[in-house]
N, CA, C, O and CB atoms as a CASP TS submission, in Angstrom:
PFRMAT TS
TARGET T0000
AUTHOR 0000-0000-0000
METHOD Language model
MODEL 1
PARENT N/A
ATOM      1  N   MET     1       0.850  -1.160   0.000  1.00  0.00           N
ATOM      2  CA  MET     1       0.000   0.000   0.000  1.00  0.00           C
ATOM      3  C   MET     1       0.896   1.223   0.000  1.00  0.00           C
ATOM      4  O   MET     1       2.013   1.197   0.515  1.00  0.00           O
ATOM      5  CB  MET     1      -0.967  -0.002   1.211  1.00  0.00           C
ATOM      6  N   LYS     2       0.386   2.293  -0.587  1.00  0.00           N
ATOM      7  CA  LYS     2       1.150   3.530  -0.622  1.00  0.00           C
ATOM      8  C   LYS     2       0.596   4.469   0.440  1.00  0.00           C
ATOM      9  O   LYS     2      -0.615   4.669   0.533  1.00  0.00           O
ATOM     10  CB  LYS     2       1.098   4.186  -2.033  1.00  0.00           C
ATOM     11  N   VAL     3       1.490   5.043   1.240  1.00  0.00           N
ATOM     12  CA  VAL     3       1.097   5.975   2.292  1.00  0.00           C
ATOM     13  C   VAL     3       1.943   7.238   2.191  1.00  0.00           C
ATOM     14  O   VAL     3       3.035   7.237   1.622  1.00  0.00           O
ATOM     15  CB  VAL     3       1.245   5.326   3.693  1.00  0.00           C
ATOM     16  N   LYS     4       1.403   8.325   2.765  1.00  0.00           N
ATOM     17  CA  LYS     4       2.142   9.583   2.837  1.00  0.00           C
ATOM     18  C   LYS     4       1.778  10.278   4.140  1.00  0.00           C
ATOM     19  O   LYS     4       0.721  10.004   4.708  1.00  0.00           O
ATOM     20  CB  LYS     4       1.832  10.499   1.606  1.00  0.00           C
ATOM     21  N   PRO     5       2.640  11.177   4.624  1.00  0.00           N
ATOM     22  CA  PRO     5       2.320  11.914   5.848  1.00  0.00           C
ATOM     23  C   PRO     5       1.110  12.817   5.634  1.00  0.00           C
ATOM     24  O   PRO     5       0.949  13.386   4.554  1.00  0.00           O
ATOM     25  CB  PRO     5       3.529  12.747   6.307  1.00  0.00           C
ATOM     26  N   THR     6       0.261  12.955   6.644  1.00  0.00           N
ATOM     27  CA  THR     6      -0.890  13.845   6.529  1.00  0.00           C
ATOM     28  C   THR     6      -0.458  15.307   6.603  1.00  0.00           C
ATOM     29  O   THR     6      -1.117  16.178   6.037  1.00  0.00           O
ATOM     30  CB  THR     6      -1.914  13.540   7.629  1.00  0.00           C
ATOM     31  N   ILE     7       0.635  15.575   7.292  1.00  0.00           N
ATOM     32  CA  ILE     7       1.174  16.929   7.393  1.00  0.00           C
ATOM     33  C   ILE     7       2.522  16.950   6.659  1.00  0.00           C
ATOM     34  O   ILE     7       3.462  16.275   7.080  1.00  0.00           O
ATOM     35  CB  ILE     7       1.332  17.378   8.904  1.00  0.00           C
ATOM     36  N   PRO     8       2.624  17.718   5.569  1.00  0.00           N
ATOM     37  CA  PRO     8       3.898  17.782   4.846  1.00  0.00           C
ATOM     38  C   PRO     8       5.029  18.251   5.767  1.00  0.00           C
ATOM     39  O   PRO     8       4.862  19.190   6.546  1.00  0.00           O
ATOM     40  CB  PRO     8       3.778  18.725   3.632  1.00  0.00           C
ATOM     41  N   GLY     9       6.163  17.591   5.666  1.00  0.00           N
ATOM     42  CA  GLY     9       7.313  17.935   6.496  1.00  0.00           C
ATOM     43  C   GLY     9       7.369  17.179   7.811  1.00  0.00           C
ATOM     44  O   GLY     9       8.360  17.277   8.534  1.00  0.00           O
ATOM     45  N   ALA    10       6.316  16.419   8.140  1.00  0.00           N
ATOM     46  CA  ALA    10       6.324  15.636   9.380  1.00  0.00           C
ATOM     47  C   ALA    10       7.369  14.538   9.279  1.00  0.00           C
ATOM     48  O   ALA    10       7.577  13.966   8.209  1.00  0.00           O
ATOM     49  CB  ALA    10       4.923  15.031   9.666  1.00  0.00           C
ATOM     50  N   VAL    11       8.015  14.248  10.379  1.00  0.00           N
ATOM     51  CA  VAL    11       9.044  13.209  10.397  1.00  0.00           C
ATOM     52  C   VAL    11       8.397  11.892  10.792  1.00  0.00           C
ATOM     53  O   VAL    11       8.038  11.680  11.950  1.00  0.00           O
ATOM     54  CB  VAL    11      10.203  13.574  11.376  1.00  0.00           C
ATOM     55  N   ILE    12       8.252  11.006   9.805  1.00  0.00           N
ATOM     56  CA  ILE    12       7.723   9.667  10.020  1.00  0.00           C
ATOM     57  C   ILE    12       8.851   8.704   9.685  1.00  0.00           C
ATOM     58  O   ILE    12       9.352   8.700   8.560  1.00  0.00           O
ATOM     59  CB  ILE    12       6.429   9.389   9.146  1.00  0.00           C
ATOM     60  N   ARG    13       9.247   7.900  10.641  1.00  0.00           N
ATOM     61  CA  ARG    13      10.388   7.002  10.471  1.00  0.00           C
ATOM     62  C   ARG    13       9.932   5.592  10.080  1.00  0.00           C
ATOM     63  O   ARG    13       8.838   5.152  10.434  1.00  0.00           O
ATOM     64  CB  ARG    13      11.217   6.949  11.763  1.00  0.00           C
ATOM     65  N   TYR    14      10.795   4.908   9.350  1.00  0.00           N
ATOM     66  CA  TYR    14      10.567   3.505   9.012  1.00  0.00           C
ATOM     67  C   TYR    14      10.938   2.645  10.220  1.00  0.00           C
ATOM     68  O   TYR    14      11.914   2.944  10.908  1.00  0.00           O
ATOM     69  CB  TYR    14      11.395   3.086   7.749  1.00  0.00           C
ATOM     70  N   PRO    15      10.173   1.581  10.491  1.00  0.00           N
ATOM     71  CA  PRO    15      10.457   0.778  11.689  1.00  0.00           C
ATOM     72  C   PRO    15      11.759  -0.008  11.593  1.00  0.00           C
ATOM     73  O   PRO    15      12.402  -0.252  12.614  1.00  0.00           O
ATOM     74  CB  PRO    15       9.320  -0.180  11.943  1.00  0.00           C
ATOM     75  N   ASN    16      12.158  -0.405  10.401  1.00  0.00           N
ATOM     76  CA  ASN    16      13.370  -1.214  10.263  1.00  0.00           C
ATOM     77  C   ASN    16      14.620  -0.380   9.990  1.00  0.00           C
ATOM     78  O   ASN    16      15.726  -0.921   9.994  1.00  0.00           O
ATOM     79  CB  ASN    16      13.187  -2.217   9.154  1.00  0.00           C
ATOM     80  N   ASP    17      14.472   0.917   9.756  1.00  0.00           N
ATOM     81  CA  ASP    17      15.600   1.824   9.525  1.00  0.00           C
ATOM     82  C   ASP    17      15.246   3.204  10.061  1.00  0.00           C
ATOM     83  O   ASP    17      14.745   4.042   9.311  1.00  0.00           O
ATOM     84  CB  ASP    17      15.963   1.897   8.009  1.00  0.00           C
ATOM     85  N   PRO    18      15.497   3.460  11.350  1.00  0.00           N
ATOM     86  CA  PRO    18      15.070   4.727  11.960  1.00  0.00           C
ATOM     87  C   PRO    18      15.733   5.972  11.372  1.00  0.00           C
ATOM     88  O   PRO    18      15.274   7.084  11.634  1.00  0.00           O
ATOM     89  CB  PRO    18      15.347   4.685  13.425  1.00  0.00           C
ATOM     90  N   ARG    19      16.796   5.818  10.587  1.00  0.00           N
ATOM     91  CA  ARG    19      17.409   6.986   9.951  1.00  0.00           C
ATOM     92  C   ARG    19      16.654   7.404   8.703  1.00  0.00           C
ATOM     93  O   ARG    19      16.844   8.517   8.211  1.00  0.00           O
ATOM     94  CB  ARG    19      18.860   6.697   9.602  1.00  0.00           C
ATOM     95  N   ARG    20      15.803   6.534   8.184  1.00  0.00           N
ATOM     96  CA  ARG    20      15.072   6.799   6.944  1.00  0.00           C
ATOM     97  C   ARG    20      13.723   7.447   7.256  1.00  0.00           C
ATOM     98  O   ARG    20      13.000   7.005   8.150  1.00  0.00           O
ATOM     99  CB  ARG    20      14.869   5.492   6.138  1.00  0.00           C
ATOM    100  N   ARG    21      13.394   8.510   6.497  1.00  0.00           N
ATOM    101  CA  ARG    21      12.124   9.217   6.691  1.00  0.00           C
ATOM    102  C   ARG    21      11.172   8.914   5.542  1.00  0.00           C
ATOM    103  O   ARG    21      11.602   8.697   4.409  1.00  0.00           O
ATOM    104  CB  ARG    21      12.357  10.740   6.805  1.00  0.00           C
ATOM    105  N   LEU    22       9.871   8.899   5.842  1.00  0.00           N
ATOM    106  CA  LEU    22       8.853   8.752   4.816  1.00  0.00           C
ATOM    107  C   LEU    22       8.783  10.066   4.045  1.00  0.00           C
ATOM    108  O   LEU    22       8.551  11.114   4.648  1.00  0.00           O
ATOM    109  CB  LEU    22       7.460   8.373   5.435  1.00  0.00           C
ATOM    110  N   PRO    23       8.979  10.036   2.714  1.00  0.00           N
ATOM    111  CA  PRO    23       8.948  11.289   1.948  1.00  0.00           C
ATOM    112  C   PRO    23       7.542  11.881   1.896  1.00  0.00           C
ATOM    113  O   PRO    23       6.551  11.167   2.050  1.00  0.00           O
ATOM    114  CB  PRO    23       9.465  11.054   0.526  1.00  0.00           C
ATOM    115  N   ASP    24       7.465  13.187   1.677  1.00  0.00           N
ATOM    116  CA  ASP    24       6.174  13.886   1.622  1.00  0.00           C
ATOM    117  C   ASP    24       5.277  13.360   0.503  1.00  0.00           C
ATOM    118  O   ASP    24       4.054  13.355   0.645  1.00  0.00           O
ATOM    119  CB  ASP    24       6.397  15.380   1.434  1.00  0.00           C
ATOM    120  N   GLU    25       5.869  12.918  -0.604  1.00  0.00           N
ATOM    121  CA  GLU    25       5.059  12.402  -1.709  1.00  0.00           C
ATOM    122  C   GLU    25       4.606  10.964  -1.478  1.00  0.00           C
ATOM    123  O   GLU    25       3.808  10.437  -2.254  1.00  0.00           O
ATOM    124  CB  GLU    25       5.839  12.485  -3.003  1.00  0.00           C
ATOM    125  N   GLY    26       5.101  10.328  -0.426  1.00  0.00           N
ATOM    126  CA  GLY    26       4.662   8.986  -0.070  1.00  0.00           C
ATOM    127  C   GLY    26       5.602   7.910  -0.568  1.00  0.00           C
ATOM    128  O   GLY    26       6.543   8.170  -1.317  1.00  0.00           O
ATOM    129  N   ASP    27       5.313   6.665  -0.121  1.00  0.00           N
ATOM    130  CA  ASP    27       6.138   5.523  -0.491  1.00  0.00           C
ATOM    131  C   ASP    27       5.321   4.256  -0.310  1.00  0.00           C
ATOM    132  O   ASP    27       4.343   4.231   0.438  1.00  0.00           O
ATOM    133  CB  ASP    27       7.442   5.470   0.354  1.00  0.00           C
ATOM    134  N   GLU    28       5.734   3.210  -1.004  1.00  0.00           N
ATOM    135  CA  GLU    28       5.111   1.900  -0.844  1.00  0.00           C
ATOM    136  C   GLU    28       5.637   1.256   0.436  1.00  0.00           C
ATOM    137  O   GLU    28       6.847   1.193   0.653  1.00  0.00           O
ATOM    138  CB  GLU    28       5.390   0.989  -2.081  1.00  0.00           C
ATOM    139  N   VAL    29       4.727   0.781   1.277  1.00  0.00           N
ATOM    140  CA  VAL    29       5.097   0.091   2.511  1.00  0.00           C
ATOM    141  C   VAL    29       4.340  -1.238   2.546  1.00  0.00           C
ATOM    142  O   VAL    29       3.318  -1.380   1.874  1.00  0.00           O
ATOM    143  CB  VAL    29       4.774   0.970   3.785  1.00  0.00           C
ATOM    144  N   PRO    30       4.829  -2.219   3.323  1.00  0.00           N
ATOM    145  CA  PRO    30       4.163  -3.524   3.350  1.00  0.00           C
ATOM    146  C   PRO    30       2.786  -3.448   4.006  1.00  0.00           C
ATOM    147  O   PRO    30       2.617  -2.831   5.057  1.00  0.00           O
ATOM    148  CB  PRO    30       5.029  -4.538   4.086  1.00  0.00           C
ATOM    149  N   GLU    31       1.808  -4.086   3.366  1.00  0.00           N
ATOM    150  CA  GLU    31       0.458  -4.135   3.931  1.00  0.00           C
ATOM    151  C   GLU    31       0.319  -5.301   4.910  1.00  0.00           C
ATOM    152  O   GLU    31      -0.527  -5.271   5.804  1.00  0.00           O
ATOM    153  CB  GLU    31      -0.591  -4.257   2.809  1.00  0.00           C
ATOM    154  N   THR    32       1.141  -6.314   4.738  1.00  0.00           N
ATOM    155  CA  THR    32       1.154  -7.459   5.649  1.00  0.00           C
ATOM    156  C   THR    32       2.592  -7.722   6.058  1.00  0.00           C
ATOM    157  O   THR    32       3.532  -7.283   5.395  1.00  0.00           O
ATOM    158  CB  THR    32       0.518  -8.728   4.988  1.00  0.00           C
ATOM    159  N   GLY    33       2.748  -8.436   7.146  1.00  0.00           N
ATOM    160  CA  GLY    33       4.088  -8.772   7.612  1.00  0.00           C
ATOM    161  C   GLY    33       4.403  -8.074   8.921  1.00  0.00           C
ATOM    162  O   GLY    33       3.557  -7.383   9.487  1.00  0.00           O
ATOM    163  N   PRO    34       5.632  -8.260   9.399  1.00  0.00           N
ATOM    164  CA  PRO    34       5.987  -7.722  10.723  1.00  0.00           C
ATOM    165  C   PRO    34       5.982  -6.201  10.802  1.00  0.00           C
ATOM    166  O   PRO    34       5.688  -5.651  11.864  1.00  0.00           O
ATOM    167  CB  PRO    34       7.339  -8.219  11.115  1.00  0.00           C
ATOM    168  N   ASP    35       6.300  -5.504   9.714  1.00  0.00           N
ATOM    169  CA  ASP    35       6.330  -4.036   9.760  1.00  0.00           C
ATOM    170  C   ASP    35       4.972  -3.401   9.518  1.00  0.00           C
ATOM    171  O   ASP    35       4.810  -2.201   9.742  1.00  0.00           O
ATOM    172  CB  ASP    35       7.305  -3.514   8.744  1.00  0.00           C
ATOM    173  N   SER    36       3.994  -4.173   9.066  1.00  0.00           N
ATOM    174  CA  SER    36       2.697  -3.595   8.710  1.00  0.00           C
ATOM    175  C   SER    36       1.964  -3.027   9.925  1.00  0.00           C
ATOM    176  O   SER    36       1.223  -2.054   9.788  1.00  0.00           O
ATOM    177  CB  SER    36       1.830  -4.644   8.034  1.00  0.00           C
ATOM    178  N   LEU    37       2.151  -3.604  11.092  1.00  0.00           N
ATOM    179  CA  LEU    37       1.487  -3.102  12.300  1.00  0.00           C
ATOM    180  C   LEU    37       1.894  -1.663  12.582  1.00  0.00           C
ATOM    181  O   LEU    37       1.063  -0.853  12.992  1.00  0.00           O
ATOM    182  CB  LEU    37       1.819  -3.990  13.509  1.00  0.00           C
ATOM    183  N   HIS    38       3.156  -1.342  12.366  1.00  0.00           N
ATOM    184  CA  HIS    38       3.661   0.024  12.556  1.00  0.00           C
ATOM    185  C   HIS    38       2.897   1.003  11.662  1.00  0.00           C
ATOM    186  O   HIS    38       2.464   2.061  12.120  1.00  0.00           O
ATOM    187  CB  HIS    38       5.181   0.092  12.250  1.00  0.00           C
ATOM    188  N   TRP    39       2.735   0.645  10.386  1.00  0.00           N
ATOM    189  CA  TRP    39       2.073   1.535   9.441  1.00  0.00           C
ATOM    190  C   TRP    39       0.582   1.645   9.724  1.00  0.00           C
ATOM    191  O   TRP    39       0.011   2.729   9.603  1.00  0.00           O
ATOM    192  CB  TRP    39       2.295   1.050   8.020  1.00  0.00           C
ATOM    193  N   HIS    40      -0.060   0.537  10.101  1.00  0.00           N
ATOM    194  CA  HIS    40      -1.494   0.584  10.407  1.00  0.00           C
ATOM    195  C   HIS    40      -1.771   1.425  11.656  1.00  0.00           C
ATOM    196  O   HIS    40      -2.789   2.113  11.723  1.00  0.00           O
ATOM    197  CB  HIS    40      -2.044  -0.839  10.600  1.00  0.00           C
ATOM    198  N   ARG    41      -0.884   1.376  12.633  1.00  0.00           N
ATOM    199  CA  ARG    41      -1.045   2.233  13.822  1.00  0.00           C
ATOM    200  C   ARG    41      -0.936   3.709  13.452  1.00  0.00           C
ATOM    201  O   ARG    41      -1.679   4.541  13.972  1.00  0.00           O
ATOM    202  CB  ARG    41       0.013   1.881  14.890  1.00  0.00           C
ATOM    203  N   LEU    42      -0.012   4.026  12.557  1.00  0.00           N
ATOM    204  CA  LEU    42       0.135   5.420  12.130  1.00  0.00           C
ATOM    205  C   LEU    42      -1.079   5.891  11.335  1.00  0.00           C
ATOM    206  O   LEU    42      -1.443   7.065  11.406  1.00  0.00           O
ATOM    207  CB  LEU    42       1.403   5.588  11.292  1.00  0.00           C
ATOM    208  N   ILE    43      -1.710   4.993  10.579  1.00  0.00           N
ATOM    209  CA  ILE    43      -2.942   5.345   9.865  1.00  0.00           C
ATOM    210  C   ILE    43      -4.062   5.617  10.865  1.00  0.00           C
ATOM    211  O   ILE    43      -4.797   6.594  10.724  1.00  0.00           O
ATOM    212  CB  ILE    43      -3.355   4.214   8.885  1.00  0.00           C
ATOM    213  N   LEU    44      -4.194   4.751  11.880  1.00  0.00           N
ATOM    214  CA  LEU    44      -5.252   4.937  12.886  1.00  0.00           C
ATOM    215  C   LEU    44      -5.052   6.220  13.694  1.00  0.00           C
ATOM    216  O   LEU    44      -6.024   6.863  14.089  1.00  0.00           O
ATOM    217  CB  LEU    44      -5.297   3.734  13.833  1.00  0.00           C
ATOM    218  N   SER    45      -3.796   6.591  13.939  1.00  0.00           N
ATOM    219  CA  SER    45      -3.532   7.820  14.693  1.00  0.00           C
ATOM    220  C   SER    45      -3.570   9.063  13.789  1.00  0.00           C
ATOM    221  O   SER    45      -3.383  10.185  14.259  1.00  0.00           O
ATOM    222  CB  SER    45      -2.167   7.724  15.392  1.00  0.00           C
ATOM    223  N   LYS    46      -3.817   8.846  12.474  1.00  0.00           N
ATOM    224  CA  LYS    46      -3.932   9.918  11.475  1.00  0.00           C
ATOM    225  C   LYS    46      -2.637  10.690  11.272  1.00  0.00           C
ATOM    226  O   LYS    46      -2.658  11.860  10.889  1.00  0.00           O
ATOM    227  CB  LYS    46      -5.022  10.876  11.878  1.00  0.00           C
ATOM    228  N   ASP    47      -1.497  10.028  11.532  1.00  0.00           N
ATOM    229  CA  ASP    47      -0.199  10.629  11.226  1.00  0.00           C
ATOM    230  C   ASP    47       0.140  10.443   9.751  1.00  0.00           C
ATOM    231  O   ASP    47       0.848  11.256   9.158  1.00  0.00           O
ATOM    232  CB  ASP    47       0.904  10.015  12.109  1.00  0.00           C
ATOM    233  N   ILE    48      -0.379   9.353   9.161  1.00  0.00           N
ATOM    234  CA  ILE    48      -0.200   9.105   7.733  1.00  0.00           C
ATOM    235  C   ILE    48      -1.557   8.734   7.147  1.00  0.00           C
ATOM    236  O   ILE    48      -2.502   8.418   7.870  1.00  0.00           O
ATOM    237  CB  ILE    48       0.859   7.973   7.473  1.00  0.00           C
ATOM    238  N   GLU    49      -1.631   8.781   5.811  1.00  0.00           N
ATOM    239  CA  GLU    49      -2.867   8.389   5.133  1.00  0.00           C
ATOM    240  C   GLU    49      -2.523   7.548   3.914  1.00  0.00           C
ATOM    241  O   GLU    49      -1.448   7.683   3.330  1.00  0.00           O
ATOM    242  CB  GLU    49      -3.700   9.635   4.722  1.00  0.00           C
ATOM    243  N   ARG    50      -3.445   6.687   3.545  1.00  0.00           N
ATOM    244  CA  ARG    50      -3.256   5.872   2.344  1.00  0.00           C
ATOM    245  C   ARG    50      -3.456   6.742   1.117  1.00  0.00           C
ATOM    246  O   ARG    50      -4.327   7.612   1.089  1.00  0.00           O
ATOM    247  CB  ARG    50      -4.233   4.664   2.324  1.00  0.00           C
ATOM    248  N   VAL    51      -2.646   6.498   0.115  1.00  0.00           N
ATOM    249  CA  VAL    51      -2.764   7.200  -1.160  1.00  0.00           C
ATOM    250  C   VAL    51      -3.496   6.255  -2.100  1.00  0.00           C
ATOM    251  O   VAL    51      -3.022   5.158  -2.394  1.00  0.00           O
ATOM    252  CB  VAL    51      -1.350   7.631  -1.740  1.00  0.00           C
ATOM    253  N   ARG    52      -4.639   6.691  -2.558  1.00  0.00           N
ATOM    254  CA  ARG    52      -5.431   5.882  -3.484  1.00  0.00           C
ATOM    255  C   ARG    52      -5.012   6.218  -4.905  1.00  0.00           C
ATOM    256  O   ARG    52      -5.215   7.338  -5.376  1.00  0.00           O
ATOM    257  CB  ARG    52      -6.958   6.122  -3.283  1.00  0.00           C
ATOM    258  N   GLU    53      -4.436   5.258  -5.571  1.00  0.00           N
ATOM    259  CA  GLU    53      -4.036   5.427  -6.964  1.00  0.00           C
ATOM    260  C   GLU    53      -5.245   5.174  -7.856  1.00  0.00           C
ATOM    261  O   GLU    53      -6.000   4.234  -7.608  1.00  0.00           O
ATOM    262  CB  GLU    53      -2.862   4.470  -7.333  1.00  0.00           C
ATOM    263  N   PRO    54      -5.445   5.979  -8.875  1.00  0.00           N
ATOM    264  CA  PRO    54      -6.563   5.715  -9.790  1.00  0.00           C
ATOM    265  C   PRO    54      -6.353   4.393 -10.519  1.00  0.00           C
ATOM    266  O   PRO    54      -5.262   4.113 -11.015  1.00  0.00           O
ATOM    267  CB  PRO    54      -6.719   6.866 -10.808  1.00  0.00           C
ATOM    268  N   THR    55      -7.399   3.592 -10.577  1.00  0.00           N
ATOM    269  CA  THR    55      -7.302   2.279 -11.212  1.00  0.00           C
ATOM    270  C   THR    55      -7.798   2.287 -12.638  1.00  0.00           C
ATOM    271  O   THR    55      -7.544   1.343 -13.385  1.00  0.00           O
ATOM    272  CB  THR    55      -8.072   1.265 -10.422  1.00  0.00           C
ATOM    273  N   GLY    56      -8.504   3.339 -13.033  1.00  0.00           N
ATOM    274  CA  GLY    56      -9.097   3.376 -14.349  1.00  0.00           C
ATOM    275  C   GLY    56     -10.491   2.774 -14.367  1.00  0.00           C
ATOM    276  O   GLY    56     -11.162   2.784 -15.399  1.00  0.00           O
ATOM    277  N   LEU    57     -10.931   2.248 -13.224  1.00  0.00           N
ATOM    278  CA  LEU    57     -12.250   1.630 -13.117  1.00  0.00           C
ATOM    279  C   LEU    57     -13.238   2.503 -12.361  1.00  0.00           C
ATOM    280  O   LEU    57     -14.322   2.044 -12.003  1.00  0.00           O
ATOM    281  CB  LEU    57     -12.137   0.288 -12.437  1.00  0.00           C
ATOM    282  N   GLU    58     -12.871   3.776 -12.110  1.00  0.00           N
ATOM    283  CA  GLU    58     -13.763   4.669 -11.398  1.00  0.00           C
ATOM    284  C   GLU    58     -14.985   4.971 -12.269  1.00  0.00           C
ATOM    285  O   GLU    58     -14.879   5.018 -13.495  1.00  0.00           O
ATOM    286  CB  GLU    58     -13.029   5.972 -11.002  1.00  0.00           C
ATOM    287  N   PRO    59     -16.145   5.177 -11.637  1.00  0.00           N
ATOM    288  CA  PRO    59     -17.328   5.483 -12.439  1.00  0.00           C
ATOM    289  C   PRO    59     -17.158   6.813 -13.180  1.00  0.00           C
ATOM    290  O   PRO    59     -16.562   7.761 -12.670  1.00  0.00           O
ATOM    291  CB  PRO    59     -18.582   5.528 -11.547  1.00  0.00           C
ATOM    292  N   VAL    60     -17.687   6.846 -14.362  1.00  0.00           N
ATOM    293  CA  VAL    60     -17.586   8.043 -15.206  1.00  0.00           C
ATOM    294  C   VAL    60     -18.918   8.769 -15.159  1.00  0.00           C
ATOM    295  O   VAL    60     -19.970   8.157 -15.344  1.00  0.00           O
ATOM    296  CB  VAL    60     -17.199   7.678 -16.681  1.00  0.00           C
ATOM    297  N   THR    61     -18.877  10.053 -14.917  1.00  0.00           N
ATOM    298  CA  THR    61     -20.082  10.866 -14.926  1.00  0.00           C
ATOM    299  C   THR    61     -20.431  11.185 -16.378  1.00  0.00           C
ATOM    300  O   THR    61     -19.612  11.751 -17.102  1.00  0.00           O
ATOM    301  CB  THR    61     -19.891  12.173 -14.087  1.00  0.00           C
ATOM    302  N   PRO    62     -21.642  10.825 -16.809  1.00  0.00           N
ATOM    303  CA  PRO    62     -21.984  11.095 -18.212  1.00  0.00           C
ATOM    304  C   PRO    62     -22.128  12.588 -18.470  1.00  0.00           C
ATOM    305  O   PRO    62     -22.595  13.340 -17.615  1.00  0.00           O
ATOM    306  CB  PRO    62     -23.280  10.374 -18.594  1.00  0.00           C
ATOM    307  N   LEU    63     -21.725  12.994 -19.645  1.00  0.00           N
ATOM    308  CA  LEU    63     -21.871  14.392 -20.052  1.00  0.00           C
ATOM    309  C   LEU    63     -23.310  14.657 -20.438  1.00  0.00           C
ATOM    310  O   LEU    63     -23.945  13.818 -21.076  1.00  0.00           O
ATOM    311  CB  LEU    63     -20.925  14.734 -21.223  1.00  0.00           C
ATOM    312  N   THR    64     -23.823  15.793 -20.068  1.00  0.00           N
ATOM    313  CA  THR    64     -25.188  16.158 -20.453  1.00  0.00           C
ATOM    314  C   THR    64     -25.120  17.395 -21.336  1.00  0.00           C
ATOM    315  O   THR    64     -24.319  18.300 -21.106  1.00  0.00           O
ATOM    316  CB  THR    64     -26.090  16.414 -19.194  1.00  0.00           C
ATOM    317  N   THR    65     -25.955  17.415 -22.325  1.00  0.00           N
ATOM    318  CA  THR    65     -26.035  18.578 -23.201  1.00  0.00           C
ATOM    319  C   THR    65     -27.459  19.093 -23.192  1.00  0.00           C
ATOM    320  O   THR    65     -28.405  18.346 -22.942  1.00  0.00           O
ATOM    321  CB  THR    65     -25.580  18.234 -24.645  1.00  0.00           C
ATOM    322  N   ARG    66     -27.595  20.363 -23.464  1.00  0.00           N
ATOM    323  CA  ARG    66     -28.946  20.954 -23.488  1.00  0.00           C
ATOM    324  C   ARG    66     -29.311  21.367 -24.865  1.00  0.00           C
ATOM    325  O   ARG    66     -30.406  21.883 -25.084  1.00  0.00           O
ATOM    326  CB  ARG    66     -29.048  22.145 -22.558  1.00  0.00           C
TER
END
């Protein structure tokens, strides 16, 4: 899953490398596994948010003409 800090410039550290910071534009992090609990806790505390990538399957609003 891709996550990014909710506040730009916030220091969010990776659990397996505390010297590494989560960039403001976000990064891919594991959704399952030993490090996933760290990321899910940060989502629940609203320190980070999931980035929803467009899939191309979003509903299309039809154009109307008069």
